[in-house]
C-alpha positions as CSV (number, residue, x, y, z in Angstrom):
1,M,11.1,26.5,3.6
2,R,9.3,28.5,6.3
3,S,8.7,27.0,9.7
4,T,6.5,27.8,12.7
5,N,6.3,26.5,16.3
6,A,4.1,23.5,16.8
7,R,0.7,24.2,18.3
8,N,-2.3,22.1,19.4
9,R,-5.9,22.7,18.6
10,T,-9.1,20.6,18.6
11,K,-10.6,19.3,15.4
12,G,-14.0,17.5,15.5
13,E,-14.8,15.6,18.7
14,G,-11.8,14.2,20.6
15,G,-9.4,15.0,17.7
16,T,-6.2,16.8,18.7
17,V,-4.1,18.4,15.9
18,N,-0.4,19.1,16.2
19,T,0.5,21.6,13.4
20,A,4.0,22.3,12.0
21,A,4.7,24.1,8.7
22,S,7.9,22.2,8.0
23,L,8.2,18.4,7.3
24,A,9.7,17.7,10.7
25,L,7.3,14.7,11.0
26,I,7.2,11.4,12.0
27,L,6.0,8.1,11.5
28,A,5.3,5.1,13.8
29,V,3.0,2.1,13.6
30,G,-0.4,0.7,14.4
31,L,-2.5,-2.2,15.8
32,V,-6.1,-2.9,15.2
33,T,-9.1,-4.7,16.8
34,G,-12.1,-6.3,15.3
35,A,-14.3,-9.4,15.0
36,A,-14.1,-12.6,12.9
37,V,-16.6,-13.4,10.1
38,A,-16.6,-15.9,7.3
39,A,-15.4,-14.7,3.9
40,A,-18.3,-13.9,1.5
41,E,-18.9,-13.3,-2.2
42,P,-18.9,-9.5,-3.0
43,E,-22.4,-8.1,-3.8
44,P,-23.0,-6.7,-7.3
45,A,-21.9,-3.1,-7.8
46,V,-24.3,-0.4,-6.8
47,T,-24.7,2.8,-8.7
48,P,-26.9,5.9,-8.0
49,A,-29.0,5.1,-11.0
50,A,-29.9,1.7,-9.5
51,D,-32.2,3.3,-6.9
52,G,-33.8,6.5,-8.3
53,G,-30.5,8.4,-8.3
54,R,-29.9,8.2,-4.5
55,D,-26.4,9.0,-3.4
56,L,-24.1,5.9,-3.5
57,R,-23.3,6.4,0.1
58,E,-26.9,5.6,1.0
59,L,-26.9,2.3,-0.9
60,T,-23.8,0.4,0.3
61,P,-23.1,-1.3,3.6
62,L,-20.1,1.0,3.9
63,G,-22.3,4.0,3.4
64,A,-24.7,2.9,6.1
65,C,-21.7,2.4,8.5
66,V,-19.9,5.7,7.9
67,R,-22.9,8.0,7.3
68,D,-22.6,9.5,10.7
69,L,-18.9,9.1,11.2
70,R,-17.6,12.4,12.4
71,P,-14.4,14.0,11.1
72,G,-11.3,12.6,12.8
73,A,-13.1,9.4,13.9
74,W,-12.4,5.7,13.2
75,T,-14.6,2.7,12.8
76,D,-14.1,-0.9,11.7
77,C,-17.7,-1.3,10.6
78,G,-17.8,-4.8,12.3
79,T,-15.6,-6.2,9.5
80,A,-13.9,-9.6,9.7
81,P,-10.2,-10.3,9.8
82,I,-8.6,-11.4,6.5
83,P,-9.5,-15.1,5.9
84,L,-5.9,-16.4,5.7
85,L,-5.3,-19.9,4.6
86,T,-4.3,-22.5,7.3
87,K,-1.3,-24.7,7.4
88,K,-3.5,-27.5,6.2
89,D,-4.5,-25.4,3.2
90,N,-0.9,-24.6,2.2
91,P,1.4,-27.0,4.0
92,P,5.3,-27.0,4.0
93,P,7.4,-26.3,2.1
94,Y,5.1,-23.4,1.3
95,W,4.1,-22.5,4.9
96,G,7.3,-20.8,6.1
97,Y,6.4,-18.6,9.1
98,G,2.8,-18.9,8.1
99,S,0.2,-17.1,5.9
100,T,0.3,-14.0,8.2
101,G,3.3,-13.2,6.0
102,V,0.8,-11.8,3.5
103,I,0.3,-8.9,5.9
104,Y,3.5,-8.7,7.9
105,G,6.1,-10.0,5.4
106,W,7.1,-6.5,4.2
107,N,4.1,-6.4,1.9
108,G,1.7,-3.7,0.7
109,A,-1.5,-4.0,-1.3
110,A,-3.1,-2.7,-4.5
111,F,-6.1,-0.5,-4.3
112,D,-8.6,0.4,-7.1
113,G,-10.6,2.9,-5.2
114,R,-13.1,0.3,-3.9
115,T,-11.3,-3.0,-3.5
116,M,-7.9,-3.7,-1.9
117,Y,-5.9,-6.7,-3.1
118,F,-3.4,-8.5,-0.8
119,T,-0.7,-11.0,-1.7
120,G,3.0,-11.6,-0.9
121,G,5.5,-13.6,1.1
122,G,9.2,-13.5,0.5
123,H,12.4,-15.0,2.1
124,K,11.3,-17.2,5.0
125,F,7.9,-15.6,5.6
126,Y,5.5,-17.4,3.3
127,G,5.3,-19.3,0.0
128,G,1.7,-18.9,-0.9
129,N,0.9,-16.6,-3.9
130,E,-2.9,-16.6,-3.4
131,V,-4.6,-13.2,-3.7
132,Y,-7.1,-11.9,-1.2
133,A,-9.6,-9.0,-1.9
134,F,-11.5,-6.8,0.4
135,D,-14.5,-5.0,-1.1
136,A,-15.0,-1.8,0.8
137,Y,-18.5,-1.2,-0.5
138,T,-19.8,-4.5,0.7
139,L,-17.4,-4.9,3.6
140,Q,-16.6,-8.5,2.5
141,W,-13.5,-10.5,1.9
142,K,-12.9,-13.0,-0.9
143,I,-10.0,-15.3,-1.9
144,L,-9.5,-14.9,-5.7
145,S,-7.0,-17.6,-6.4
146,K,-5.5,-20.8,-5.0
147,P,-1.8,-20.9,-3.9
148,G,0.6,-22.0,-6.6
149,R,2.6,-25.2,-6.6
150,G,6.0,-26.3,-7.7
151,L,8.7,-24.8,-5.5
152,V,12.1,-25.6,-7.1
153,P,15.1,-25.4,-4.7
154,I,18.5,-24.7,-6.3
155,D,21.8,-26.0,-4.9
156,K,24.1,-23.7,-6.9
157,D,27.5,-24.7,-5.3
158,G,26.7,-28.4,-4.9
159,D,27.1,-28.5,-1.1
160,G,23.8,-30.2,-0.6
161,K,22.1,-27.1,0.8
162,T,19.5,-24.9,-0.9
163,D,21.1,-21.6,-2.1
164,Y,17.8,-20.2,-3.4
165,C,14.5,-21.2,-5.0
166,R,13.4,-20.5,-8.5
167,A,11.4,-17.3,-9.1
168,I,8.6,-19.2,-10.9
169,Y,6.8,-22.2,-9.6
170,T,6.4,-25.2,-12.0
171,D,2.7,-24.4,-12.4
172,G,3.7,-21.1,-14.1
173,T,2.8,-18.8,-11.2
174,P,5.2,-16.5,-9.3
175,N,7.2,-17.4,-6.3
176,P,5.8,-14.8,-3.8
177,R,8.0,-11.9,-2.7
178,H,8.2,-9.0,-0.3
179,T,6.2,-6.5,-2.3
180,Y,7.0,-3.4,-0.1
181,D,5.4,-0.6,-2.1
182,G,5.9,-2.4,-5.4
183,I,2.3,-3.6,-5.8
184,V,-0.1,-1.3,-7.6
185,W,-3.5,-1.3,-9.4
186,A,-3.5,-0.2,-13.0
187,D,-5.5,-1.0,-16.2
188,G,-7.7,-3.5,-14.4
189,K,-4.9,-5.6,-13.0
190,V,-2.6,-5.9,-9.9
191,Y,1.0,-5.3,-10.9
192,I,3.9,-6.5,-8.8
193,F,7.4,-5.2,-9.4
194,G,10.6,-6.5,-7.9
195,G,11.1,-7.8,-4.4
196,P,13.0,-10.8,-2.9
197,T,11.2,-14.1,-3.3
198,Y,10.4,-16.9,-0.9
199,C,12.9,-19.6,0.2
200,T,15.9,-17.3,-0.1
201,A,15.6,-14.9,-3.1
202,D,16.3,-16.0,-6.6
203,P,19.0,-13.6,-7.9
204,G,17.0,-13.0,-11.0
205,A,13.6,-12.7,-9.4
206,P,13.6,-8.9,-8.7
207,E,13.7,-8.1,-12.4
208,A,10.5,-10.0,-13.1
209,I,7.2,-8.2,-13.5
210,W,3.9,-9.9,-12.8
211,A,0.3,-9.0,-13.3
212,F,-2.8,-10.6,-11.6
213,D,-6.1,-10.3,-13.3
214,P,-8.9,-10.5,-10.7
215,A,-11.6,-11.2,-13.4
216,R,-9.8,-14.4,-14.4
217,G,-8.1,-15.2,-11.1
218,Q,-4.8,-15.7,-13.0
219,Y,-1.2,-14.4,-13.0
220,E,0.8,-13.5,-16.1
221,Q,4.4,-12.6,-16.4
222,I,5.0,-9.4,-18.3
223,P,7.8,-9.9,-20.9
224,G,10.2,-7.3,-22.2
225,E,13.1,-5.0,-21.3
226,K,14.2,-4.6,-17.7
227,P,15.8,-1.1,-17.4
228,L,16.0,-1.1,-13.6
229,P,18.5,-3.9,-12.9
230,K,20.1,-2.3,-9.8
231,S,18.6,-2.2,-6.3
232,Y,15.4,-3.7,-7.7
233,V,14.3,-4.9,-4.3
234,H,12.8,-2.0,-2.3
235,V,10.5,-0.9,-5.0
236,K,8.1,2.1,-4.9
237,T,5.1,2.5,-7.3
238,A,2.3,5.0,-8.0
239,F,-0.2,5.0,-10.9
240,D,-1.0,8.2,-12.7
241,P,-4.4,7.8,-14.5
242,Q,-3.9,10.8,-16.8
243,S,-0.7,9.7,-18.4
244,G,-1.2,6.0,-17.9
245,C,2.2,5.7,-16.3
246,I,3.0,3.4,-13.4
247,F,5.9,5.2,-11.9
248,V,8.4,2.7,-10.5
249,A,11.3,3.7,-8.3
250,T,14.2,1.7,-7.1
251,R,17.0,2.9,-4.8
252,K,18.6,5.1,-7.5
253,D,16.2,5.1,-10.5
254,I,12.7,6.0,-11.4
255,A,10.8,5.1,-14.6
256,C,7.4,5.1,-16.3
257,F,5.9,1.7,-17.1
258,R,3.0,1.9,-19.5
259,S,1.2,-0.6,-21.8
260,D,3.7,-3.2,-20.6
261,T,6.6,-1.1,-21.9
262,W,9.2,1.1,-20.1
263,T,8.9,4.6,-21.7
264,H,11.1,7.0,-19.6
265,R,13.9,6.7,-17.1
266,W,15.4,9.2,-14.7
267,R,18.1,9.1,-12.0
268,L,17.0,9.7,-8.4
269,G,20.3,11.2,-7.4
270,R,20.8,10.4,-3.7
271,G,19.6,6.9,-3.2
272,I,16.4,6.1,-1.4
273,M,15.8,2.5,0.0
274,E,12.4,1.9,1.6
275,A,9.9,4.7,0.9
276,M,6.3,5.5,-0.1
277,M,5.3,7.1,-3.4
278,D,2.0,8.5,-4.6
279,V,0.5,10.8,-7.2
280,A,-1.8,13.8,-7.0
281,P,-3.4,13.6,-10.5
282,D,-5.2,16.9,-10.3
283,R,-2.0,18.7,-9.1
284,R,0.2,16.8,-11.5
285,L,2.6,15.9,-8.7
286,L,4.6,12.8,-7.8
287,I,5.9,12.5,-4.2
288,V,8.3,10.1,-2.5
289,V,8.4,10.1,1.3
290,A,11.2,8.2,3.2
291,D,12.8,8.4,6.7
292,V,16.2,9.8,5.8
293,K,17.2,13.4,5.7
294,D,16.3,15.3,2.5
295,A,14.4,12.2,1.3
296,V,11.0,13.9,0.6
297,R,11.2,14.3,-3.2
298,V,8.6,16.0,-5.4
299,W,8.3,16.0,-9.2
300,D,6.0,17.9,-11.6
301,I,4.4,15.4,-14.0
302,K,4.8,16.8,-17.5
303,E,3.2,15.9,-20.8
304,D,3.1,12.2,-21.6
305,G,4.2,11.2,-18.1
306,K,7.6,12.9,-18.2
307,L,8.9,14.3,-15.0
308,G,10.3,17.7,-14.3
309,P,13.4,18.3,-12.0
310,A,13.2,16.8,-8.5
311,K,12.5,19.2,-5.6
312,Q,13.9,18.2,-2.2
313,I,12.1,19.1,0.9
314,R,14.3,19.3,4.0
315,H,13.1,17.6,7.1
316,S,14.3,15.7,10.1
317,I,12.5,12.7,11.6
318,P,13.3,11.9,15.3
319,A,14.6,8.5,15.9
320,R,11.6,7.5,18.1
321,T,9.3,8.2,15.1
322,S,11.4,6.9,12.2
323,R,10.3,4.5,9.6
324,S,8.0,6.9,7.7
325,S,9.1,4.7,4.7
326,R,6.8,1.9,6.0
327,A,3.8,4.1,6.5
328,G,0.8,4.2,4.2
329,L,0.6,7.3,1.8
330,A,-2.6,8.2,-0.1
331,Y,-4.0,11.3,-1.8
332,D,-7.3,12.8,-0.6
333,T,-8.8,14.1,-3.8
334,K,-11.5,16.2,-2.0
335,R,-9.1,18.2,0.2
336,R,-6.2,17.9,-2.2
337,V,-3.7,16.8,0.4
338,F,-1.5,13.7,1.0
339,V,-2.3,11.7,4.1
340,L,0.1,9.3,5.9
341,W,-0.9,6.5,8.3
342,R,1.5,4.6,10.5
343,G,-1.0,2.1,11.8
344,G,-2.2,3.8,15.0
345,R,-4.8,6.5,15.7
346,E,-2.6,9.2,14.3
347,V,-2.7,10.5,10.7
348,I,-0.4,13.1,9.1
349,V,-1.6,15.5,6.5
350,I,0.8,17.1,4.0
351,D,-0.6,20.1,2.1
352,P,1.2,20.6,-1.3
353,D,0.0,24.2,-1.3
354,D,2.8,25.2,1.1
355,W,4.1,21.8,2.2
356,S,2.8,22.4,5.7
357,V,2.0,19.5,8.0
358,E,-0.8,18.7,10.4
359,T,-0.9,15.7,12.8
360,H,-4.4,14.5,13.7
361,V,-4.8,12.3,16.7
362,N,-8.1,11.0,18.0
363,N,-8.0,9.0,21.3
364,E,-11.7,8.7,21.8
365,G,-14.0,5.9,20.7
366,D,-13.0,3.1,18.5
367,G,-9.7,3.1,16.7
368,P,-6.5,1.3,15.8
369,G,-4.5,0.4,18.9
370,P,-0.8,0.5,19.8
371,T,1.6,-0.6,17.1
372,S,4.3,-3.3,17.0
373,A,7.3,-4.2,14.8
374,L,4.9,-6.2,12.6
375,T,1.9,-4.0,12.4
376,S,4.1,-1.0,11.5
377,R,4.6,-2.3,8.0
378,V,1.6,-0.6,6.4
379,Y,3.1,0.4,3.0
380,S,0.3,0.6,0.5
381,K,-2.4,-1.0,2.7
382,W,-4.0,2.5,3.0
383,G,-6.2,4.2,0.5
384,Y,-8.8,6.9,0.0
385,I,-12.4,6.0,-1.0
386,E,-13.6,9.1,-2.8
387,S,-17.2,7.9,-3.2
388,H,-17.6,7.8,0.6
389,D,-15.0,10.3,1.7
390,V,-13.2,7.9,4.0
391,F,-9.8,6.3,4.2
392,M,-9.3,2.6,4.5
393,G,-6.4,0.9,6.2
394,Y,-5.4,-2.6,7.2
395,N,-2.3,-3.8,9.1
396,D,-3.3,-6.5,11.6
397,H,-4.4,-10.0,10.5
398,R,-6.3,-10.5,13.8
399,Q,-8.5,-7.5,13.3
400,G,-11.0,-6.0,10.9
401,V,-10.5,-3.2,8.4
402,W,-10.3,0.4,9.7
403,F,-12.1,3.4,8.1
404,Y,-11.2,7.0,8.9
405,R,-13.1,10.2,8.2
406,P,-10.6,13.0,7.3
407,V,-10.8,16.4,8.9
408,D,-11.5,19.5,6.8
409,R,-8.8,22.1,6.8
């Protein structure tokens, strides 16, 4: 892999770019600011045909907000913080550390290109399995389901202490878990793979697969074979719309889950614990980015969702900027590049043409603030909205949602 000396140059207004051709990146964390507003019902979908063929970006509240957003700039569009339930809404034994665990409890989100879906808890963080949705077009939040009921503590050794709690509540809904990057949108549903559950993890919980249907506001457990029994905790997922595969990776395995069935399985080789995974559908590429040496892996997606041999990209991440595994990773379909976000004002662009890297920082105007140990856990709470050519990210329950206009290369 070729490498060059880092250099700085200006992109847009107030945007500084640090460029390096090798993957000697990166990744830290972010903090956001915004204003509180009550949750509201999403408005009906708007299409160009609904108003004389005008561009969709002229018809939505998001479009009005980002119309003049310059490349490299951020805005929160005046959005509200996530309308989390209170302790009165979901009292002990479900409260744990509180409903902020939905954002901070090692959880990602599922994104359908317009709406981002949030849920999760795990261990001692939070026992609510309600689902929150943010509609980017309308800039509104909505709670799609009530928290489940029926936590069942298990005293396995008979010493009078709880060893773990069952993975399913008595009402048939899932005990919430740390989702990491194991939550993904596919086929009109939010899928959740693996992850340790609330109230000390049920040993059998990580093998369960759940799907949430936003249209019905209901969960369902997906039955069938479980071919990834080992290290099924730190799960990575990415959906490929062309093959219909949800690629699911654990520490040592990767498989294709399609039509509620496992269809392929490969070994990862050197194990990867926490990491981010995404797909470039037009390039037919699958990429995994982690914070350990040689842990950037790339696969060609072949016919029917099969993967070619893994390619490893050597890189070294300085200790001060580790935890790229907790960053958000999303594909920009217009510029055909991967973009990572750690929660602050900085984004990192990876170009699959030559695997060169650009770091874009904008310190002027509005933007996410300094990061912390909690707000660094972005995972999949970052996505590209193709219709409006902006990225959307969320990592702080006290603030609104952030939108970022990418820089042309």
